[in-house]
C-alpha positions as CSV (number, residue, x, y, z in Angstrom):
1,M,223.0,164.1,58.3
2,L,221.4,163.6,61.6
3,S,219.0,160.7,61.8
4,S,216.2,160.4,64.4
5,N,216.1,156.6,63.8
6,K,219.1,156.0,66.1
7,L,217.3,154.6,69.1
8,E,220.5,153.9,71.0
9,E,221.7,157.4,70.9
10,P,221.4,159.2,74.3
11,V,220.3,162.5,72.7
12,F,217.5,160.8,70.9
13,Q,216.5,158.8,74.0
14,F,216.5,161.9,76.2
15,L,214.4,164.1,73.8
16,A,212.0,161.4,72.5
17,G,211.6,159.8,76.0
18,T,211.0,163.0,77.8
19,F,209.3,165.4,75.4
20,H,206.9,163.0,73.5
21,Q,203.4,163.8,72.4
22,D,201.7,162.4,75.5
23,I,203.1,165.0,77.9
24,D,201.0,167.7,79.4
25,S,203.6,170.3,78.9
26,P,207.4,170.5,78.2
27,E,207.9,172.3,81.5
28,E,206.1,169.6,83.4
29,A,208.0,166.8,81.6
30,L,211.3,168.5,82.4
31,Q,210.4,169.0,86.0
32,E,209.4,165.3,86.3
33,L,212.7,164.3,84.7
34,L,214.7,166.5,87.1
35,T,212.8,165.1,90.1
36,E,212.9,161.4,89.2
37,E,216.2,160.9,87.5
38,S,219.4,160.3,89.4
39,K,222.1,162.9,89.8
40,E,224.5,160.7,87.8
41,Y,222.1,160.5,84.8
42,L,221.5,164.2,84.9
43,E,225.3,164.8,84.9
44,F,225.6,162.5,81.9
45,A,222.7,164.3,80.2
46,I,224.6,167.6,80.5
47,I,227.6,166.0,78.8
48,F,225.9,164.3,75.9
49,L,223.5,167.2,75.2
50,T,226.5,169.7,75.3
51,D,228.5,167.4,73.0
52,F,225.5,167.4,70.6
53,I,225.2,171.2,70.7
54,E,229.0,171.5,70.0
55,S,229.0,168.9,67.2
56,E,230.0,169.7,63.7
57,Y,226.4,169.5,62.4
58,S,224.9,172.8,61.2
59,D,222.4,174.7,63.4
60,I,219.7,173.9,60.8
61,E,220.4,170.1,61.1
62,K,220.5,170.3,64.9
63,N,217.2,172.3,65.0
64,E,215.5,169.8,62.7
65,Y,216.8,166.9,64.8
66,I,215.6,168.4,68.1
67,Q,212.2,169.2,66.6
68,S,211.8,165.7,65.2
69,C,212.8,163.9,68.4
70,A,211.0,166.2,70.9
71,D,207.7,166.0,69.1
72,G,205.8,167.0,72.2
73,V,207.2,170.5,72.2
74,Y,205.5,173.1,70.0
75,F,208.5,175.3,69.4
76,P,206.6,178.4,68.0
77,A,204.8,178.6,71.4
78,T,208.2,178.7,73.2
79,G,209.4,181.6,71.2
80,L,212.7,179.9,70.7
81,E,214.5,177.9,68.1
82,P,214.9,174.3,69.1
83,L,218.6,174.8,69.7
84,Q,218.0,177.8,72.0
85,W,215.4,175.8,73.9
86,L,217.9,172.9,74.4
87,Y,220.4,175.4,75.8
88,Q,217.8,176.4,78.4
89,V,217.0,172.8,79.2
90,I,220.7,172.1,79.8
91,E,220.9,175.1,82.1
92,Q,217.9,173.9,84.1
93,I,219.5,170.4,84.4
94,K,222.7,172.1,85.7
95,D,220.7,174.0,88.3
96,A,219.0,170.8,89.4
97,V,222.2,168.9,89.7
98,K,223.5,171.5,92.2
99,T,220.7,170.8,94.6
100,K,220.6,167.0,94.3
């Protein structure tokens, strides 16, 4: 069972720290992250987020975890399941790393 109480976990830190309730929009929050974070951190984010997606947890557990951590994202408005949304975030990070 995935727990969103693990403050030291990089996936939790990334989601809760970037996509919290005080953001204007998830797109703006991601853009700010891509602009302000180092290339090294973004490369690390690609690794730990991909490891999370490929983990043995069920898609339901992953979706619930993402939704609980990224509480500033209203997933019905995105038209995507949380896991699909996270795939897109990873792709955007990969694109940003290429230009840093």
